[in-house]
Backbone as a ProteinNet text record, in pm:
[ID]
protein_1_A
[PRIMARY]
MKKKLLTLLLLGVFALSFTACGSDGTEQTSDTEVSMSETGISDIEVSMDGQEDSDMSQAANEDEAVQEEAADTSATMGEQNALNAADSYLAFTAFSYSGLIDQLEYEGYSAEEAAYAADNCGADWNEQALAKALDYLSFTAFSYSGLIDQLEYEGFTAEEAAYGADNCGADWNEQAAVKAQEYLDYSSFSRSELVNQLEYEGFTSEQAEYGVSAVGY
[TERTIARY]
-5269.9	-5208.7	-5065.3	-4990.8	-4854.2	-4848.3	-4945.4	-4948	-4970.5	-5062.9	-5094.3	-4973.1	-4901.9	-4783.6	-4675.3	-4654.9	-4555.5	-4589.6	-4718.6	-4763.1	-4735.8	-4764.4	-4739	-4591.8	-4507.4	-4363.1	-4315.2	-4365.3	-4325.9	-4369.1	-4492.6	-4541.7	-4454.3	-4409.8	-4323.8	-4190.7	-4129.2	-4002.4	-4019.1	-4126.8	-4154.7	-4169.9	-4238.7	-4261	-4129.9	-4043.6	-3913.7	-3829.5	-3831.8	-3755.4	-3803.8	-3934	-3994.3	-3955.7	-3958.6	-3922.4	-3777.7	-3687.5	-3545	-3525.5	-3593.2	-3582.6	-3631.9	-3741.7	-3797.9	-3700.5	-3632.2	-3535.6	-3421	-3366.6	-3256	-3298.5	-3414.9	-3465.1	-3475.8	-3524.7	-3541.2	-3406.3	-3303.6	-3171.8	-3113.7	-3128.8	-3076.6	-3140.6	-3274.2	-3345	-3294.6	-3272.3	-3224.3	-3087.2	-2996.9	-2862.2	-2868.7	-2954.4	-2966.9	-3013.7	-3112.7	-3165.3	-3058.4	-2974.3	-2867.4	-2767	-2727.8	-2631.3	-2681.6	-2809.4	-2867.3	-2875.9	-2906.4	-2919.3	-2784.7	-2679.5	-2546	-2500.3	-2523.1	-2483.8	-2556.4	-2684.3	-2761.8	-2707.6	-2673.2	-2618.9	-2486.7	-2398.7	-2268.7	-2284.9	-2377.2	-2400.4	-2451.2	-2539.3	-2593.9	-2484.1	-2394.8	-2286.5	-2194.1	-2156.2	-2069.9	-2135.6	-2265.6	-2338.8	-2341.5	-2364.3	-2368.5	-2232.4	-2122.5	-1988.1	-1958.1	-1993.8	-1970.3	-2046.8	-2170.2	-2252.4	-2193.3	-2141.5	-2081.7	-1958.7	-1872.3	-1754	-1794.3	-1895.7	-1943.6	-1996.4	-2071.8	-2126.9	-2016	-1912.4	-1800.9	-1724.9	-1702.1	-1633.4	-1711.9	-1842.9	-1927.9	-1926.6	-1928.4	-1926.5	-1796.2	-1683.7	-1552.9	-1547.5	-1601.5	-1603.6	-1688.9	-1800.6	-1888.2	-1820.3	-1746.9	-1675.3	-1569	-1496.3	-1392.4	-1452.7	-1566.5	-1632.2	-1678	-1728.6	-1773.7	-1656.3	-1541.7	-1423.2	-1373.6	-1372	-1328.9	-1422.9	-1552.2	-1649.5	-1631.5	-1602.4	-1581.1	-1458.1	-1351.6	-1229.6	-1257.3	-1338.6	-1371.4	-1451.3	-1549.2	-1636.3	-1566.4	-1455	-1384.2	-1292	-1263.8	-1176.8	-1246.7	-1169.4	-1224.6	-1235.8	-1304.3	-1316.5	-1179.3	-1093.7	-959.3	-878.6	-889.5	-815.9	-865.6	-998.4	-1053.6	-1014.1	-1013.7	-972.3	-823.5	-744.1	-600.8	-578.9	-656.9	-646.8	-686	-790.6	-831.4	-720.9	-657.7	-548.6	-429.7	-398.8	-288.2	-313.4	-435.7	-470.6	-453.1	-488.2	-474.3	-327.9	-243	-100.1	-40.9	-72.2	-13.8	-64.3	-173.9	-228.1	-143.3	-64	12.8	163.2	212	356.2	384.6	510.5	549.3	600	572.7	617.6	673.2	766.5	804	702.1	706.3	614.7	633.5	758.1	783.3	761.2	791.4	769.3	622	537	392.9	340.8	389	349.5	392.1	515.9	564.7	476.7	438.9	356.7	219.1	161	29.7	36.7	142.5	158.7	180.8	252.9	272.2	138.1	44.5	-88.7	-177.1	-126.1	-199.7	-261.4	-246.1	-299.2	-210	-271	-193.9	-105.2	-8.6	79.7	-1	-104.3	-187	-267.9	-323.3	-402.9	-315.3	-195.7	-104.1	-57	-26.6	17.3	-94.8	-217.2	-332	-342.9	-327.3	-339.4	-229.2	-105.7	6.4	-7.8	-62.1	-79	-191.2	-287.8	-408	-426.5	-328.2	-343.5	-318.6	-261.3	-239.3	-118.2	-28.9	88.4	189	252.5	366	489.7	561.9	670.1	788.7	809.6	912	876.3	750.5	707.2	708.1	681	689.9	835	929.8	1071.7	1111.5	1062	1090.7	1031.9	908.2	844.5	920.5	967	1043.3	1177.1	1241.9	1367.6	1349.5	1242.5	1215.2	1184.8	1118.7	1094.3	1226.1	1319.1	1448.4	1523.4	1527.3	1602.8	1542.1	1416.9	1352.6	1400.8	1465.5	1510.4	1657.6	1726.6	1870.6	1934.7	2068.3	2141.2	2190.2	2195.2	2243.2	2333.4	2428.1	2499.1	2410.6	2447.3	2370.6	2367.5	2483.8	2488.5	2427.9	2444.5	2385.2	2233.2	2176	2030.8	1980.3	2051.9	2013.9	2019.2	2126.1	2137.6	2020.5	1982.1	1872.1	1740	1717.5	1594.6	1589.8	1703.4	1707.3	1683.4	1732.5	1707.8	1557.7	1487	1342.1	1264.4	1334.9	1270.5	1253	1297.7	1288.4	1394.6	1362.7	1461	1570.9	1680.9	1790.6	1743.2	1658.4	1608.1	1517.5	1430	1339.9	1417.3	1518.6	1600.6	1677.3	1733.3	1805.8	1711.6	1588.1	1489.5	1465.1	1450.4	1427.8	1542.9	1666.2	1783.8	1806.1	1778.2	1799.8	1700.4	1583.5	1477	1440.1	1515.8	1481.1	1525.8	1613.3	1655.7	1761.3	1825.2	1924.9	2051.9	2113.2	2245.6	2341.6	2419.3	2498.9	2613.1	2662.6	2759.7	2697.3	2576.2	2507.4	2470.5	2436.9	2410.8	2536.1	2651.8	2778	2801.2	2769.8	2787.3	2693.5	2569.5	2472.6	2516.5	2565	2608.6	2732.3	2823.4	2941.3	2900.7	2804.6	2757.8	2688	2614.3	2548.4	2652.2	2762.6	2867.4	2928.9	2957.3	3020.6	2927.9	2797.7	2702.1	2703.4	2748.8	2748.7	2887	2989.8	3123.9	3229.8	3353.8	3465.9	3539.8	3577.2	3650.3	3764.8	3876.8	3978.9	3931	3998	3953.7	3960.9	4074	4091.2	3992.7	3966.3	3868.6	3729.2	3696	3564.2	3551.9	3658.6	3657.2	3639.3	3716.1	3706.6	3565.4	3504.6	3371.3	3268.4	3280.8	3189.1	3207.4	3331.2	3355	3299.1	3309.3	3251.6	3099.3	3037.8	2893.2	2853.4	2953.5	2924	2947	2987.9	3016.3	3147.8	3158.9	3284.5	3385.3	3511.7	3615.3	3590.2	3543.8	3514.4	3398.2	3295.4	3180.5	3220.7	3303.8	3349.7	3432.2	3521.5	3602.6	3513.5	3413.9	3320.1	3247.4	3202	3126.6	3210.7	3333.5	3421.1	3453.5	3478.7	3508.4	3387	3266.3	3143.5	3115.7	3165.3	3141.6	3257.7	3350.7	3455.6	3587.2	3603.6	3730.3	3829.1
-8171.8	-8170.3	-8121.6	-8170.4	-8126.9	-7978.7	-7928.8	-7784.7	-7702.4	-7750.2	-7675.3	-7671.2	-7785.6	-7789.4	-7697.2	-7694.6	-7606.1	-7461.5	-7430.8	-7290.9	-7248.9	-7339.2	-7307.4	-7286.8	-7368.1	-7352.9	-7217.6	-7180.2	-7050.4	-6935.7	-6948.5	-6842.5	-6833.3	-6948	-6948	-6880.5	-6914.7	-6850.3	-6700.9	-6655.5	-6512.6	-6442	-6509.2	-6448.4	-6431.7	-6533	-6522.6	-6412	-6403.3	-6297.7	-6161.2	-6139.9	-6010.6	-5972.2	-6076.8	-6052.6	-6007.5	-6071.2	-6033.8	-5892.1	-5854.5	-5717.1	-5617.8	-5648.8	-5559.2	-5540	-5647.4	-5637.4	-5547	-5562.1	-5475.4	-5331.7	-5302.1	-5164.2	-5102.1	-5185.1	-5133.3	-5095.9	-5183.2	-5155.4	-5029.3	-5006.4	-4886.7	-4762.6	-4771.7	-4656	-4624.8	-4728.7	-4709.5	-4644.9	-4695	-4636.5	-4490.2	-4455.1	-4315.3	-4225.9	-4279.2	-4199.6	-4176	-4277.3	-4261.7	-4158.5	-4168.9	-4074.4	-3932	-3911.1	-3776.8	-3727.5	-3819.5	-3781.8	-3737	-3818.4	-3783	-3649.8	-3625.8	-3499.5	-3382.3	-3400.5	-3292.6	-3256.7	-3358.3	-3332.7	-3258.8	-3300.7	-3235.5	-3088.8	-3062.6	-2923.8	-2838.6	-2895.4	-2820	-2788.7	-2889.8	-2867.2	-2756.5	-2754.1	-2649.7	-2514.3	-2509.8	-2384.2	-2331.5	-2420.5	-2378.8	-2331.3	-2400.8	-2357.1	-2218.7	-2193.8	-2063	-1953.4	-1983.6	-1885.2	-1855.4	-1961	-1942.5	-1852.8	-1874.4	-1789.2	-1644.9	-1624.4	-1489.5	-1420.9	-1496.8	-1440.4	-1402.2	-1485	-1456.4	-1332.4	-1318.5	-1201.7	-1074.5	-1081.8	-965.1	-927.3	-1028	-1001.6	-936	-980.6	-921.6	-776.3	-746.5	-608.1	-519.9	-574.5	-497.9	-471.1	-570.6	-551.2	-443.6	-445	-344.3	-204.9	-193.5	-63.4	-13.2	-105.6	-68	-20.5	-89	-50.1	87.5	114.5	245.9	355.3	325.7	424.6	449.6	342	357.6	441.9	423.7	503.4	650.3	678.4	816.9	881.2	808.3	865.8	875.8	800.3	805.8	927	994	1111.4	1228.5	1303.6	1423.8	1533.4	1640.8	1752.1	1810.1	1820.7	1873.5	1785.8	1652.6	1560.2	1568.7	1575.7	1583.4	1713.3	1824.1	1952	1951.5	1888.1	1876.2	1794.6	1687.6	1605.4	1685.9	1765.3	1851.1	1950.4	2006.9	2101.2	2031.7	1912.1	1835.6	1809.3	1770.5	1746.3	1874.2	1986.4	2114	2146.9	2127.6	2153.8	2065.5	1936.3	1841.1	1862.9	1935.9	1961.9	2063.5	2144.5	2245.1	2236.7	2157.4	2139.7	2009	1966.8	1838.4	1859.2	1760.1	1761.7	1625.2	1625.4	1501.9	1476.9	1357.4	1323.5	1420.5	1436.1	1524.9	1670.8	1704.6	1842.8	1879.4	1784.8	1809.2	1825.4	1743.1	1755.5	1891.4	1931.4	2061.5	2175.1	2167	2272.4	2279.2	2163.8	2159.6	2211.6	2175.7	2226.8	2378.8	2427.3	2571.5	2641.5	2570.3	2625.9	2618.2	2557.8	2555.6	2422.2	2320.7	2189.3	2123.1	2041	1970.1	1864.7	1813.1	1709.3	1586.3	1552	1434.8	1456.5	1575.9	1606.6	1608.1	1666.6	1672.4	1533	1449.5	1312.4	1232.9	1252.1	1183.5	1220	1347.7	1392.6	1333	1334.8	1280.4	1130.1	1062.4	917.1	876.5	963.9	926.6	1003.6	1083.7	1163.2	1081.9	964	876.4	910.2	995.6	1036.5	922.9	914.9	826.4	912.8	890.2	981.5	972.7	859.1	851.4	945.3	940.5	1026.6	1173.9	1199.6	1337	1386.7	1299.2	1336	1364.6	1283.7	1305.6	1437.6	1466	1591.7	1711.2	1700.3	1809.8	1827.1	1716.9	1723.8	1797.6	1767.5	1834	1982.2	2015.4	2155.7	2230.8	2172.9	2238	2256.4	2150.1	2154	2248	2287.5	2378.9	2523.2	2553.3	2692.3	2705.5	2595.9	2603.4	2467.7	2467.2	2344	2279.4	2147.2	2069.9	1958.1	1920.2	1794.6	1682.9	1559.8	1445.9	1446.7	1456.2	1454.9	1580.7	1694	1817.9	1812.7	1747.9	1734.2	1642.2	1534.8	1444.7	1518.5	1595.3	1672.1	1768.3	1833.9	1929.4	1860	1744.6	1669.7	1619.4	1574.9	1531.4	1649.6	1768	1887.9	1918.2	1884.5	1905.7	1798.9	1702	1602.1	1465.8	1449.1	1317.8	1225.2	1096.5	999.1	983.7	919.8	897.7	816.8	717.3	634.1	714.6	795.6	877.7	980.7	1042.2	1142.2	1078.3	960	889.1	853.3	813.7	783.3	907.5	1022.1	1145.6	1178.9	1166.9	1199.6	1097.5	971.5	865.1	870.5	926.4	920.6	1055.5	1159.3	1292.6	1314.7	1227.7	1238.1	1342.8	1394.5	1500.2	1446.7	1531.1	1506.4	1585	1514.7	1582.6	1664.1	1626.5	1710.3	1844.2	1838.2	1961.2	2044.5	1976.5	2050	2125.1	2064.2	2130.8	2252.2	2241.1	2354.1	2469.1	2435.9	2539.5	2606.5	2528.4	2584.7	2672.8	2631.2	2712.5	2847.8	2848.1	2974.3	3060.3	2999.3	3074.4	3147.3	3080	3144.2	3261	3240.1	3344.6	3462.7	3442.3	3550.3	3653.4	3614	3711.8	3735.4	3661	3684.4	3635.1	3678.5	3635.7	3520.9	3422.7	3306.9	3274.6	3232	3171.2	3031.5	2972.1	2839.3	2740.5	2740.7	2644.5	2673	2801.8	2835.3	2784.9	2799.4	2755.3	2603.5	2532.1	2386.5	2347.6	2415.2	2386	2414.4	2522.9	2558.3	2453.6	2405.7	2302	2171.8	2138.2	2017.6	2035.1	2155.9	2185.2	2165.6	2191.7	2175	2028.5	1939.6	1796.7	1734	1813.4	1755.8	1678.9	1572.5	1498.9	1584	1545.9	1622.9	1621.5	1509	1500.5	1592.8	1594.5	1682	1829.4	1860	1997.8	2043.1	1957.7	1991.5	2011.4	1926.7	1941.8	2075.7	2109.8	2234.7	2357.1	2359.1	2474.2	2485.6	2373.4	2377.3	2421.7	2382.7	2415.9	2565.7	2638.8	2784.4	2862.9	2790.5	2857.9	2875	2814.6	2826.1	2721.7
-2887.1	-2754.3	-2763.3	-2863.6	-2882.7	-2913.9	-2995.4	-3026.6	-2902.3	-2816.4	-2694.8	-2603.4	-2593.1	-2507.6	-2559.9	-2689.1	-2750.9	-2726.6	-2737.6	-2715.4	-2573.2	-2477.6	-2336.7	-2309.4	-2371.1	-2353.4	-2407	-2523.8	-2581.4	-2493	-2438.3	-2348.1	-2223.7	-2172.7	-2053.8	-2081.2	-2196.8	-2234.1	-2247.9	-2312.4	-2332.4	-2198.3	-2104.3	-1971.4	-1897.8	-1902.4	-1836	-1896.7	-2028.7	-2097.5	-2056.8	-2047.1	-2009.7	-1867.3	-1778.1	-1638	-1626.2	-1702.3	-1698.9	-1746.8	-1854.5	-1906.7	-1805.6	-1738.1	-1637.1	-1524	-1484.6	-1375	-1411.1	-1536.2	-1580.4	-1581.9	-1630.6	-1639.2	-1502.4	-1406.5	-1270	-1210.8	-1232	-1177.6	-1240.1	-1368.9	-1434.8	-1377.2	-1360.6	-1304.9	-1166.3	-1086.5	-949.8	-948.9	-1038.8	-1047.1	-1084	-1180.2	-1224.2	-1111	-1032.9	-922.5	-818	-786.8	-688.3	-735.4	-866.5	-921.7	-913.2	-950.5	-945.2	-802.6	-711.2	-571.3	-515.7	-546.4	-497.8	-555	-685.6	-749.1	-685.9	-659.4	-598.3	-462.2	-380.7	-246.9	-256.2	-349.5	-367.7	-404.9	-499.8	-542.8	-427.7	-346.3	-233.4	-133.2	-108.5	-12.6	-60.7	-190.1	-246.7	-234.4	-266.8	-258.6	-116.7	-19	121.1	168.2	125.1	162.7	108.7	-18.2	-78.4	-7.9	28.6	100	236.5	302.9	435.4	426.8	324.5	306	281.7	198.5	168.7	293.4	374.7	498.2	594.5	605.6	695.7	651.4	519.5	465.7	491.8	471.7	495.8	643.2	729.6	874.2	915.2	855.4	887	844.6	724.8	677	767.1	811.7	899.4	1033.7	1085.8	1211.9	1197.7	1084.7	1061.2	1053.6	985.4	974	1110.2	1191.9	1327.1	1410.9	1399.4	1474.9	1432.8	1299.6	1252	1300.9	1297.7	1344.9	1494	1568.6	1712.6	1740.8	1657.9	1675.3	1649.6	1545.4	1513.8	1626.6	1677.4	1779.3	1913.5	1932.9	2060.1	2069.1	1957.6	1958.5	2025.9	2103.3	2164.6	2059.1	2094.4	2000.3	1967.8	2070.5	2047.6	1955	1971.6	1885.1	1741.8	1725	1590.3	1522.2	1596.2	1538.7	1504.1	1588.2	1559.1	1432.4	1415.5	1294.7	1171.3	1182.8	1070.4	1035.1	1136.9	1113.8	1047.8	1093.4	1034	886.6	853	713.2	630.3	687.9	616.6	592.1	692.6	676.5	566.9	574.2	479	337.1	322.8	189.5	112.9	184.5	111.4	133	228.9	243.8	315.9	312.8	372.2	514.6	597.5	736.1	774.2	868.5	936	1046.1	1101.7	1210.4	1327	1372.3	1486.1	1449.1	1324.5	1280.5	1279.3	1242.2	1241.6	1384	1474.6	1615.5	1670.6	1641.3	1688.7	1636.4	1509.3	1449.3	1515.8	1541.9	1605.8	1750.4	1820.3	1956.6	1954.1	1853.2	1837.5	1817.8	1751.2	1728.7	1853.3	1960.9	2086.8	2123.8	2039.5	2073.2	2177.9	2261.7	2363.3	2297	2374.5	2321.1	2280	2358.7	2327.3	2199.6	2185.3	2066	1940.9	1953.1	1838.7	1798.8	1898.6	1869.4	1804.9	1852.9	1792.2	1644	1612.5	1473.2	1386.4	1436.1	1358.2	1338.8	1439.7	1430.8	1335.7	1315.5	1239.7	1109.3	1070	947.3	821.3	835.7	720.7	636.3	686.5	607.9	595.4	477.9	455.3	477.7	586.1	624.9	529.3	465.4	360.8	244.8	203.7	93.7	134.6	261.8	311.4	304.2	338.4	329.9	185.3	93.4	-48	-95.8	-56.3	-96.5	-40.6	84.1	144.2	73.5	36.2	-37.5	-169.8	-240.6	-368.1	-346.9	-235.4	-202.5	-188.1	-112.1	-90.5	-222.6	-302.1	-427.4	-530.4	-510.1	-604.8	-587.9	-473.9	-456.4	-420.8	-388.1	-364.3	-387.4	-396.8	-426	-297.4	-299.3	-185.1	-233.7	-147.5	-167.4	-112.7	-143	-92.4	59.9	122.2	269.1	327.7	259.1	308.2	307.6	206.8	199.7	310.7	336.7	445.3	578.9	601	726.1	741.9	634	640.3	671.5	611.5	637.7	782.1	833.4	972.9	1066.5	1029	1108.3	1113.7	1006.4	1000.5	1078.6	1136.1	1220.3	1157.4	1033.4	970.6	1029.8	1035.8	1083.9	978.6	1019.1	924.8	804.4	829.8	720.1	627	683.3	601.5	520.9	584.3	514.5	398.7	422.8	317	202.7	236.7	131.9	46.3	109.6	34.2	-57.9	-6.7	-87.3	-198.3	-169	-268.1	-383.5	-358.7	-458.7	-519.2	-486.7	-537.3	-681.3	-732.5	-871.4	-899.1	-794.7	-813.4	-878.9	-965.4	-1019.7	-930.6	-849.3	-747	-808.1	-924.8	-994.6	-1032.4	-1086.1	-1124.4	-1002	-893.2	-769	-723.3	-738.2	-702.3	-790.7	-918.7	-1010	-973.2	-942.3	-902	-773.2	-676.8	-549.4	-569.7	-656.8	-686.2	-743.1	-833.8	-893	-787.7	-698.7	-590.6	-506.3	-470.1	-392.9	-468.9	-596.6	-676.1	-699.5	-690.3	-712.5	-600.8	-481.2	-373.2	-311.6	-357.5	-303.1	-401	-377	-460.7	-393.1	-471.3	-421.3	-516.1	-458.2	-542.1	-578.4	-672.1	-713.7	-598.6	-528.7	-419.4	-305.6	-279.3	-175.9	-212.7	-339.6	-383.7	-373.5	-409.9	-395.9	-249.2	-160.4	-17.4	36.6	-10.8	35.7	-6.5	-128.5	-176.2	-97.9	-67.6	12.1	153.4	206.9	337.9	335.8	221.4	206.2	189.4	182.1	175.2	39.3	-57.7	-189.1	-182.7	-260.8	-270.1	-345.3	-337	-406.7	-557.6	-610	-753.4	-790.5	-707.5	-733.4	-721.9	-623.4	-605.7	-725.7	-773.2	-891.6	-1013.6	-1028.3	-1139.5	-1129	-1010.2	-992.7	-1023.2	-976.3	-1000.5	-1149.4	-1213.4	-1357.2	-1437.1	-1390	-1463.4	-1465.2	-1364.4	-1361.2	-1424.6	-1485	-1562.1	-1490.5	-1373.8	-1302.2	-1352.2
[MASK]
+++++++++++++++++++++++++++++++++++++++++++++++++++++++++++++++++++++++++++++++++++++++++++++++++++++++++++++++++++++++++++++++++++++++++++++++++++++++++++++++++++++++++++++++++++++++++++++++++++++++++++++++++++++++++

């Protein structure tokens, strides 16, 4: 009887121990499932946000393309031809904004067609001023102020002309020397007359003195 009672007690202890282990296992499994569930939801939300950003960016690009196409198709035949002509002019020489309009109007385009072409040709007018400055300096000498005056005469704004003169890389002393030699090549000058002529061209007194000395005066 005592053996049977002891056996029953041991079985009871074993059963309680097994039940406790089962409970712990169940709780661990539940925690793991919650963690995996939360991670899955987070990943899905990030993925959906990224897709939404991508879709919005693509939609914006498509809208921009549609707007550009609409602008192209809204141009009249005269405006489109004026734009083609403007592109051709700019391919071989530099123009100011107003100078390009004047040239197109000279070719027979209306003021509206010429303005449309100048507005839509994509030219950087500062860079056009610089290109024109380099064109001038390739065949004759200029002072800094003389080059700015010439660019403004061509229709560039004061700011655009200054950009051209500031970035052309000219050595203004050497420009004075070249200009002094140009004068002497076609006429006779006294030293003081030559200095005065260079100053009249916009060279500073120091630049004029350098130029006259450089040609042997």
